[in-house]
PDB file of N, CA, C and O in Angstrom:
ATOM      1  N   MET A   1      56.100  42.239 -18.001  1.00  0.00           N
ATOM      2  CA  MET A   1      54.720  41.844 -18.099  1.00  0.00           C
ATOM      3  C   MET A   1      54.571  40.972 -19.345  1.00  0.00           C
ATOM      4  O   MET A   1      55.160  41.263 -20.386  1.00  0.00           O
ATOM      5  N   LYS A   2      53.801  39.931 -19.238  1.00  0.00           N
ATOM      6  CA  LYS A   2      53.554  39.068 -20.391  1.00  0.00           C
ATOM      7  C   LYS A   2      52.693  39.827 -21.402  1.00  0.00           C
ATOM      8  O   LYS A   2      51.779  40.565 -21.032  1.00  0.00           O
ATOM      9  N   LYS A   3      53.001  39.632 -22.673  1.00  0.00           N
ATOM     10  CA  LYS A   3      52.293  40.342 -23.735  1.00  0.00           C
ATOM     11  C   LYS A   3      50.810  40.007 -23.729  1.00  0.00           C
ATOM     12  O   LYS A   3      49.979  40.886 -23.959  1.00  0.00           O
ATOM     13  N   ARG A   4      50.465  38.755 -23.469  1.00  0.00           N
ATOM     14  CA  ARG A   4      49.045  38.376 -23.488  1.00  0.00           C
ATOM     15  C   ARG A   4      48.278  39.066 -22.361  1.00  0.00           C
ATOM     16  O   ARG A   4      47.096  39.370 -22.525  1.00  0.00           O
ATOM     17  N   ASP A   5      48.926  39.322 -21.214  1.00  0.00           N
ATOM     18  CA  ASP A   5      48.280  40.058 -20.130  1.00  0.00           C
ATOM     19  C   ASP A   5      48.052  41.511 -20.535  1.00  0.00           C
ATOM     20  O   ASP A   5      47.012  42.097 -20.230  1.00  0.00           O
ATOM     21  N   LEU A   6      49.037  42.084 -21.225  1.00  0.00           N
ATOM     22  CA  LEU A   6      48.896  43.446 -21.722  1.00  0.00           C
ATOM     23  C   LEU A   6      47.761  43.526 -22.738  1.00  0.00           C
ATOM     24  O   LEU A   6      46.964  44.463 -22.709  1.00  0.00           O
ATOM     25  N   GLU A   7      47.686  42.542 -23.639  1.00  0.00           N
ATOM     26  CA  GLU A   7      46.620  42.520 -24.639  1.00  0.00           C
ATOM     27  C   GLU A   7      45.252  42.405 -23.980  1.00  0.00           C
ATOM     28  O   GLU A   7      44.313  43.084 -24.394  1.00  0.00           O
ATOM     29  N   GLN A   8      45.124  41.557 -22.962  1.00  0.00           N
ATOM     30  CA  GLN A   8      43.856  41.410 -22.255  1.00  0.00           C
ATOM     31  C   GLN A   8      43.444  42.718 -21.605  1.00  0.00           C
ATOM     32  O   GLN A   8      42.270  43.087 -21.633  1.00  0.00           O
ATOM     33  N   SER A   9      44.402  43.417 -21.020  1.00  0.00           N
ATOM     34  CA  SER A   9      44.095  44.708 -20.385  1.00  0.00           C
ATOM     35  C   SER A   9      43.628  45.718 -21.421  1.00  0.00           C
ATOM     36  O   SER A   9      42.667  46.452 -21.190  1.00  0.00           O
ATOM     37  N   LEU A  10      44.307  45.757 -22.564  1.00  0.00           N
ATOM     38  CA  LEU A  10      43.897  46.686 -23.618  1.00  0.00           C
ATOM     39  C   LEU A  10      42.493  46.346 -24.119  1.00  0.00           C
ATOM     40  O   LEU A  10      41.677  47.245 -24.321  1.00  0.00           O
ATOM     41  N   LYS A  11      42.209  45.074 -24.319  1.00  0.00           N
ATOM     42  CA  LYS A  11      40.886  44.659 -24.789  1.00  0.00           C
ATOM     43  C   LYS A  11      39.806  45.034 -23.784  1.00  0.00           C
ATOM     44  O   LYS A  11      38.713  45.444 -24.175  1.00  0.00           O
ATOM     45  N   SER A  12      40.098  44.897 -22.495  1.00  0.00           N
ATOM     46  CA  SER A  12      39.109  45.221 -21.474  1.00  0.00           C
ATOM     47  C   SER A  12      38.800  46.715 -21.440  1.00  0.00           C
ATOM     48  O   SER A  12      37.744  47.120 -20.953  1.00  0.00           O
ATOM     49  N   MET A  13      39.718  47.538 -21.958  1.00  0.00           N
ATOM     50  CA  MET A  13      39.498  48.983 -22.033  1.00  0.00           C
ATOM     51  C   MET A  13      38.883  49.398 -23.369  1.00  0.00           C
ATOM     52  O   MET A  13      38.694  50.587 -23.627  1.00  0.00           O
ATOM     53  N   GLY A  14      38.573  48.423 -24.210  1.00  0.00           N
ATOM     54  CA  GLY A  14      37.920  48.715 -25.481  1.00  0.00           C
ATOM     55  C   GLY A  14      38.863  48.912 -26.653  1.00  0.00           C
ATOM     56  O   GLY A  14      38.414  49.262 -27.744  1.00  0.00           O
ATOM     57  N   TRP A  15      40.159  48.697 -26.457  1.00  0.00           N
ATOM     58  CA  TRP A  15      41.130  48.819 -27.543  1.00  0.00           C
ATOM     59  C   TRP A  15      41.148  47.526 -28.340  1.00  0.00           C
ATOM     60  O   TRP A  15      40.834  46.465 -27.801  1.00  0.00           O
ATOM     61  N   TRP A  16      41.509  47.600 -29.611  1.00  0.00           N
ATOM     62  CA  TRP A  16      41.606  46.411 -30.452  1.00  0.00           C
ATOM     63  C   TRP A  16      42.813  46.518 -31.374  1.00  0.00           C
ATOM     64  O   TRP A  16      43.357  47.598 -31.605  1.00  0.00           O
ATOM     65  N   LEU A  17      43.210  45.361 -31.891  1.00  0.00           N
ATOM     66  CA  LEU A  17      44.366  45.270 -32.780  1.00  0.00           C
ATOM     67  C   LEU A  17      43.985  45.823 -34.148  1.00  0.00           C
ATOM     68  O   LEU A  17      43.075  45.314 -34.801  1.00  0.00           O
ATOM     69  N   LEU A  18      44.680  46.859 -34.572  1.00  0.00           N
ATOM     70  CA  LEU A  18      44.422  47.491 -35.860  1.00  0.00           C
ATOM     71  C   LEU A  18      45.186  46.777 -36.967  1.00  0.00           C
ATOM     72  O   LEU A  18      44.614  46.424 -37.998  1.00  0.00           O
ATOM     73  N   ARG A  19      46.495  46.562 -36.747  1.00  0.00           N
ATOM     74  CA  ARG A  19      47.310  45.880 -37.749  1.00  0.00           C
ATOM     75  C   ARG A  19      48.576  45.354 -37.088  1.00  0.00           C
ATOM     76  O   ARG A  19      48.929  45.733 -35.971  1.00  0.00           O
ATOM     77  N   GLU A  20      49.244  44.470 -37.815  1.00  0.00           N
ATOM     78  CA  GLU A  20      50.499  43.897 -37.335  1.00  0.00           C
ATOM     79  C   GLU A  20      51.628  44.303 -38.261  1.00  0.00           C
ATOM     80  O   GLU A  20      51.477  44.298 -39.482  1.00  0.00           O
ATOM     81  N   GLY A  21      52.752  44.653 -37.674  1.00  0.00           N
ATOM     82  CA  GLY A  21      53.951  44.951 -38.445  1.00  0.00           C
ATOM     83  C   GLY A  21      54.991  43.884 -38.152  1.00  0.00           C
ATOM     84  O   GLY A  21      54.691  42.881 -37.505  1.00  0.00           O
ATOM     85  N   SER A  22      56.201  44.094 -38.621  1.00  0.00           N
ATOM     86  CA  SER A  22      57.232  43.083 -38.401  1.00  0.00           C
ATOM     87  C   SER A  22      57.783  43.130 -36.971  1.00  0.00           C
ATOM     88  O   SER A  22      58.211  42.103 -36.444  1.00  0.00           O
ATOM     89  N   HIS A  23      57.776  44.299 -36.346  1.00  0.00           N
ATOM     90  CA  HIS A  23      58.329  44.425 -35.002  1.00  0.00           C
ATOM     91  C   HIS A  23      57.298  44.884 -33.968  1.00  0.00           C
ATOM     92  O   HIS A  23      57.510  44.697 -32.770  1.00  0.00           O
ATOM     93  N   HIS A  24      56.195  45.476 -34.404  1.00  0.00           N
ATOM     94  CA  HIS A  24      55.176  45.996 -33.498  1.00  0.00           C
ATOM     95  C   HIS A  24      53.782  45.650 -33.998  1.00  0.00           C
ATOM     96  O   HIS A  24      53.567  45.399 -35.184  1.00  0.00           O
ATOM     97  N   GLU A  25      52.845  45.645 -33.062  1.00  0.00           N
ATOM     98  CA  GLU A  25      51.428  45.596 -33.394  1.00  0.00           C
ATOM     99  C   GLU A  25      50.879  46.982 -33.092  1.00  0.00           C
ATOM    100  O   GLU A  25      51.332  47.635 -32.152  1.00  0.00           O
ATOM    101  N   ILE A  26      49.929  47.429 -33.861  1.00  0.00           N
ATOM    102  CA  ILE A  26      49.322  48.732 -33.641  1.00  0.00           C
ATOM    103  C   ILE A  26      47.929  48.507 -33.067  1.00  0.00           C
ATOM    104  O   ILE A  26      47.072  47.899 -33.708  1.00  0.00           O
ATOM    105  N   TRP A  27      47.715  49.004 -31.855  1.00  0.00           N
ATOM    106  CA  TRP A  27      46.427  48.906 -31.172  1.00  0.00           C
ATOM    107  C   TRP A  27      45.749  50.269 -31.225  1.00  0.00           C
ATOM    108  O   TRP A  27      46.424  51.299 -31.223  1.00  0.00           O
ATOM    109  N   THR A  28      44.425  50.282 -31.273  1.00  0.00           N
ATOM    110  CA  THR A  28      43.692  51.531 -31.388  1.00  0.00           C
ATOM    111  C   THR A  28      42.406  51.476 -30.574  1.00  0.00           C
ATOM    112  O   THR A  28      41.916  50.407 -30.211  1.00  0.00           O
ATOM    113  N   ASN A  29      41.877  52.666 -30.299  1.00  0.00           N
ATOM    114  CA  ASN A  29      40.559  52.775 -29.689  1.00  0.00           C
ATOM    115  C   ASN A  29      39.609  53.472 -30.652  1.00  0.00           C
ATOM    116  O   ASN A  29      38.488  53.817 -30.278  1.00  0.00           O
ATOM    117  N   GLY A  30      40.040  53.678 -31.868  1.00  0.00           N
ATOM    118  CA  GLY A  30      39.246  54.359 -32.875  1.00  0.00           C
ATOM    119  C   GLY A  30      39.753  55.763 -33.149  1.00  0.00           C
ATOM    120  O   GLY A  30      39.540  56.298 -34.237  1.00  0.00           O
ATOM    121  N   LYS A  31      40.423  56.368 -32.171  1.00  0.00           N
ATOM    122  CA  LYS A  31      40.970  57.721 -32.334  1.00  0.00           C
ATOM    123  C   LYS A  31      42.475  57.747 -32.102  1.00  0.00           C
ATOM    124  O   LYS A  31      43.215  58.364 -32.868  1.00  0.00           O
ATOM    125  N   GLU A  32      42.917  57.088 -31.064  1.00  0.00           N
ATOM    126  CA  GLU A  32      44.336  57.040 -30.708  1.00  0.00           C
ATOM    127  C   GLU A  32      44.919  55.695 -31.119  1.00  0.00           C
ATOM    128  O   GLU A  32      44.204  54.695 -31.187  1.00  0.00           O
ATOM    129  N   THR A  33      46.213  55.677 -31.389  1.00  0.00           N
ATOM    130  CA  THR A  33      46.906  54.424 -31.677  1.00  0.00           C
ATOM    131  C   THR A  33      48.101  54.293 -30.752  1.00  0.00           C
ATOM    132  O   THR A  33      48.635  55.286 -30.259  1.00  0.00           O
ATOM    133  N   GLU A  34      48.507  53.068 -30.527  1.00  0.00           N
ATOM    134  CA  GLU A  34      49.660  52.796 -29.669  1.00  0.00           C
ATOM    135  C   GLU A  34      50.392  51.563 -30.182  1.00  0.00           C
ATOM    136  O   GLU A  34      49.782  50.501 -30.311  1.00  0.00           O
ATOM    137  N   PRO A  35      51.687  51.678 -30.477  1.00  0.00           N
ATOM    138  CA  PRO A  35      52.454  50.503 -30.887  1.00  0.00           C
ATOM    139  C   PRO A  35      52.789  49.630 -29.678  1.00  0.00           C
ATOM    140  O   PRO A  35      53.141  50.130 -28.609  1.00  0.00           O
ATOM    141  N   VAL A  36      52.672  48.324 -29.869  1.00  0.00           N
ATOM    142  CA  VAL A  36      53.014  47.351 -28.830  1.00  0.00           C
ATOM    143  C   VAL A  36      54.041  46.405 -29.433  1.00  0.00           C
ATOM    144  O   VAL A  36      53.787  45.815 -30.483  1.00  0.00           O
ATOM    145  N   PRO A  37      55.203  46.245 -28.788  1.00  0.00           N
ATOM    146  CA  PRO A  37      56.237  45.375 -29.348  1.00  0.00           C
ATOM    147  C   PRO A  37      55.779  43.921 -29.424  1.00  0.00           C
ATOM    148  O   PRO A  37      54.975  43.467 -28.610  1.00  0.00           O
ATOM    149  N   ARG A  38      56.299  43.207 -30.404  1.00  0.00           N
ATOM    150  CA  ARG A  38      55.942  41.806 -30.603  1.00  0.00           C
ATOM    151  C   ARG A  38      56.958  40.914 -29.904  1.00  0.00           C
ATOM    152  O   ARG A  38      57.729  40.212 -30.558  1.00  0.00           O
ATOM    153  N   HIS A  39      56.958  40.941 -28.583  1.00  0.00           N
ATOM    154  CA  HIS A  39      57.823  40.104 -27.761  1.00  0.00           C
ATOM    155  C   HIS A  39      56.937  39.364 -26.769  1.00  0.00           C
ATOM    156  O   HIS A  39      55.841  39.822 -26.450  1.00  0.00           O
ATOM    157  N   ARG A  40      57.403  38.235 -26.287  1.00  0.00           N
ATOM    158  CA  ARG A  40      56.623  37.508 -25.275  1.00  0.00           C
ATOM    159  C   ARG A  40      56.531  38.303 -23.994  1.00  0.00           C
ATOM    160  O   ARG A  40      55.495  38.306 -23.329  1.00  0.00           O
ATOM    161  N   GLU A  41      57.613  38.976 -23.645  1.00  0.00           N
ATOM    162  CA  GLU A  41      57.667  39.810 -22.449  1.00  0.00           C
ATOM    163  C   GLU A  41      57.848  41.261 -22.866  1.00  0.00           C
ATOM    164  O   GLU A  41      58.702  41.577 -23.695  1.00  0.00           O
ATOM    165  N   VAL A  42      57.040  42.140 -22.286  1.00  0.00           N
ATOM    166  CA  VAL A  42      57.156  43.575 -22.531  1.00  0.00           C
ATOM    167  C   VAL A  42      57.725  44.180 -21.257  1.00  0.00           C
ATOM    168  O   VAL A  42      57.249  43.877 -20.163  1.00  0.00           O
ATOM    169  N   ALA A  43      58.727  45.023 -21.384  1.00  0.00           N
ATOM    170  CA  ALA A  43      59.353  45.641 -20.219  1.00  0.00           C
ATOM    171  C   ALA A  43      58.295  46.346 -19.367  1.00  0.00           C
ATOM    172  O   ALA A  43      57.403  47.011 -19.895  1.00  0.00           O
ATOM    173  N   GLU A  44      58.401  46.198 -18.072  1.00  0.00           N
ATOM    174  CA  GLU A  44      57.397  46.732 -17.153  1.00  0.00           C
ATOM    175  C   GLU A  44      57.161  48.240 -17.320  1.00  0.00           C
ATOM    176  O   GLU A  44      56.004  48.659 -17.357  1.00  0.00           O
ATOM    177  N   PRO A  45      58.215  49.080 -17.424  1.00  0.00           N
ATOM    178  CA  PRO A  45      57.965  50.522 -17.611  1.00  0.00           C
ATOM    179  C   PRO A  45      57.211  50.818 -18.908  1.00  0.00           C
ATOM    180  O   PRO A  45      56.353  51.701 -18.938  1.00  0.00           O
ATOM    181  N   LEU A  46      57.523  50.089 -19.974  1.00  0.00           N
ATOM    182  CA  LEU A  46      56.835  50.290 -21.249  1.00  0.00           C
ATOM    183  C   LEU A  46      55.384  49.838 -21.147  1.00  0.00           C
ATOM    184  O   LEU A  46      54.487  50.519 -21.643  1.00  0.00           O
ATOM    185  N   ALA A  47      55.147  48.707 -20.516  1.00  0.00           N
ATOM    186  CA  ALA A  47      53.777  48.214 -20.350  1.00  0.00           C
ATOM    187  C   ALA A  47      52.942  49.203 -19.545  1.00  0.00           C
ATOM    188  O   ALA A  47      51.782  49.447 -19.876  1.00  0.00           O
ATOM    189  N   LYS A  48      53.512  49.765 -18.505  1.00  0.00           N
ATOM    190  CA  LYS A  48      52.798  50.754 -17.690  1.00  0.00           C
ATOM    191  C   LYS A  48      52.471  52.001 -18.503  1.00  0.00           C
ATOM    192  O   LYS A  48      51.389  52.571 -18.361  1.00  0.00           O
ATOM    193  N   ARG A  49      53.406  52.429 -19.361  1.00  0.00           N
ATOM    194  CA  ARG A  49      53.160  53.615 -20.190  1.00  0.00           C
ATOM    195  C   ARG A  49      52.028  53.348 -21.183  1.00  0.00           C
ATOM    196  O   ARG A  49      51.170  54.204 -21.398  1.00  0.00           O
ATOM    197  N   ILE A  50      52.030  52.157 -21.785  1.00  0.00           N
ATOM    198  CA  ILE A  50      50.980  51.801 -22.744  1.00  0.00           C
ATOM    199  C   ILE A  50      49.624  51.766 -22.049  1.00  0.00           C
ATOM    200  O   ILE A  50      48.646  52.300 -22.574  1.00  0.00           O
ATOM    201  N   LEU A  51      49.554  51.143 -20.874  1.00  0.00           N
ATOM    202  CA  LEU A  51      48.291  51.062 -20.136  1.00  0.00           C
ATOM    203  C   LEU A  51      47.830  52.425 -19.640  1.00  0.00           C
ATOM    204  O   LEU A  51      46.630  52.694 -19.581  1.00  0.00           O
ATOM    205  N   LYS A  52      48.782  53.287 -19.282  1.00  0.00           N
ATOM    206  CA  LYS A  52      48.426  54.629 -18.841  1.00  0.00           C
ATOM    207  C   LYS A  52      47.769  55.406 -19.979  1.00  0.00           C
ATOM    208  O   LYS A  52      46.789  56.119 -19.760  1.00  0.00           O
ATOM    209  N   LYS A  53      48.301  55.272 -21.186  1.00  0.00           N
ATOM    210  CA  LYS A  53      47.701  55.941 -22.338  1.00  0.00           C
ATOM    211  C   LYS A  53      46.321  55.358 -22.628  1.00  0.00           C
ATOM    212  O   LYS A  53      45.384  56.097 -22.931  1.00  0.00           O
ATOM    213  N   ALA A  54      46.194  54.043 -22.535  1.00  0.00           N
ATOM    214  CA  ALA A  54      44.908  53.392 -22.791  1.00  0.00           C
ATOM    215  C   ALA A  54      43.863  53.850 -21.783  1.00  0.00           C
ATOM    216  O   ALA A  54      42.700  54.032 -22.144  1.00  0.00           O
ATOM    217  N   GLN A  55      44.254  54.039 -20.534  1.00  0.00           N
ATOM    218  CA  GLN A  55      43.320  54.508 -19.515  1.00  0.00           C
ATOM    219  C   GLN A  55      42.945  55.968 -19.744  1.00  0.00           C
ATOM    220  O   GLN A  55      41.816  56.369 -19.462  1.00  0.00           O
ATOM    221  N   ALA A  56      43.878  56.761 -20.251  1.00  0.00           N
ATOM    222  CA  ALA A  56      43.608  58.175 -20.505  1.00  0.00           C
ATOM    223  C   ALA A  56      42.672  58.363 -21.698  1.00  0.00           C
ATOM    224  O   ALA A  56      41.956  59.361 -21.778  1.00  0.00           O
ATOM    225  N   PHE A  57      42.678  57.405 -22.620  1.00  0.00           N
ATOM    226  CA  PHE A  57      41.851  57.479 -23.823  1.00  0.00           C
ATOM    227  C   PHE A  57      41.020  56.201 -23.964  1.00  0.00           C
ATOM    228  O   PHE A  57      41.281  55.396 -24.858  1.00  0.00           O
ATOM    229  N   PRO A  58      40.018  56.003 -23.090  1.00  0.00           N
ATOM    230  CA  PRO A  58      39.213  54.787 -23.209  1.00  0.00           C
ATOM    231  C   PRO A  58      38.370  54.814 -24.478  1.00  0.00           C
ATOM    232  O   PRO A  58      37.999  55.880 -24.968  1.00  0.00           O
ATOM    233  N   ALA A  59      38.076  53.643 -24.997  1.00  0.00           N
ATOM    234  CA  ALA A  59      37.242  53.551 -26.206  1.00  0.00           C
ATOM    235  C   ALA A  59      35.804  53.860 -25.841  1.00  0.00           C
ATOM    236  O   ALA A  59      35.297  53.375 -24.830  1.00  0.00           O
ATOM    237  N   GLU A  60      35.150  54.662 -26.656  1.00  0.00           N
ATOM    238  CA  GLU A  60      33.748  55.029 -26.420  1.00  0.00           C
ATOM    239  C   GLU A  60      32.801  54.036 -27.057  1.00  0.00           C
ATOM    240  O   GLU A  60      31.640  53.946 -26.660  1.00  0.00           O
ATOM    241  N   GLY A  61      33.265  53.311 -28.011  1.00  0.00           N
ATOM    242  CA  GLY A  61      32.481  52.315 -28.714  1.00  0.00           C
ATOM    243  C   GLY A  61      33.324  51.798 -29.842  1.00  0.00           C
ATOM    244  O   GLY A  61      34.024  52.566 -30.502  1.00  0.00           O
ATOM    245  N   ARG A  62      33.269  50.538 -30.067  1.00  0.00           N
ATOM    246  CA  ARG A  62      34.145  49.970 -31.087  1.00  0.00           C
ATOM    247  C   ARG A  62      33.682  50.403 -32.466  1.00  0.00           C
ATOM    248  O   ARG A  62      32.559  50.107 -32.875  1.00  0.00           O
ATOM    249  N   GLN A  63      34.548  51.103 -33.177  1.00  0.00           N
ATOM    250  CA  GLN A  63      34.248  51.590 -34.504  1.00  0.00           C
ATOM    251  C   GLN A  63      35.270  51.043 -35.471  1.00  0.00           C
ATOM    252  O   GLN A  63      36.257  51.706 -35.788  1.00  0.00           O
ATOM    253  N   MET A  64      35.035  49.839 -35.935  1.00  0.00           N
ATOM    254  CA  MET A  64      35.977  49.215 -36.856  1.00  0.00           C
ATOM    255  C   MET A  64      35.872  49.869 -38.230  1.00  0.00           C
ATOM    256  O   MET A  64      34.772  50.208 -38.667  1.00  0.00           O
ATOM    257  N   PRO A  65      36.992  50.049 -38.913  1.00  0.00           N
ATOM    258  CA  PRO A  65      36.944  50.626 -40.273  1.00  0.00           C
ATOM    259  C   PRO A  65      36.315  49.681 -41.273  1.00  0.00           C
ATOM    260  O   PRO A  65      36.202  50.015 -42.452  1.00  0.00           O
TER     261      PRO A  65
END
């Protein structure tokens, strides 16, 4: 899966980019966090796992620090 498609899906569920590291980006919904690798292509099983977690913990409202 293309990383930008994964990012769009996360944004549509209310998740946002918390911070960037050298190998991963950390996405959050305000309570849960999920690392996303910084590659153009994310392996399909990993992308599905990330989206499954995002669906299980939808954002209730954007609460930026």
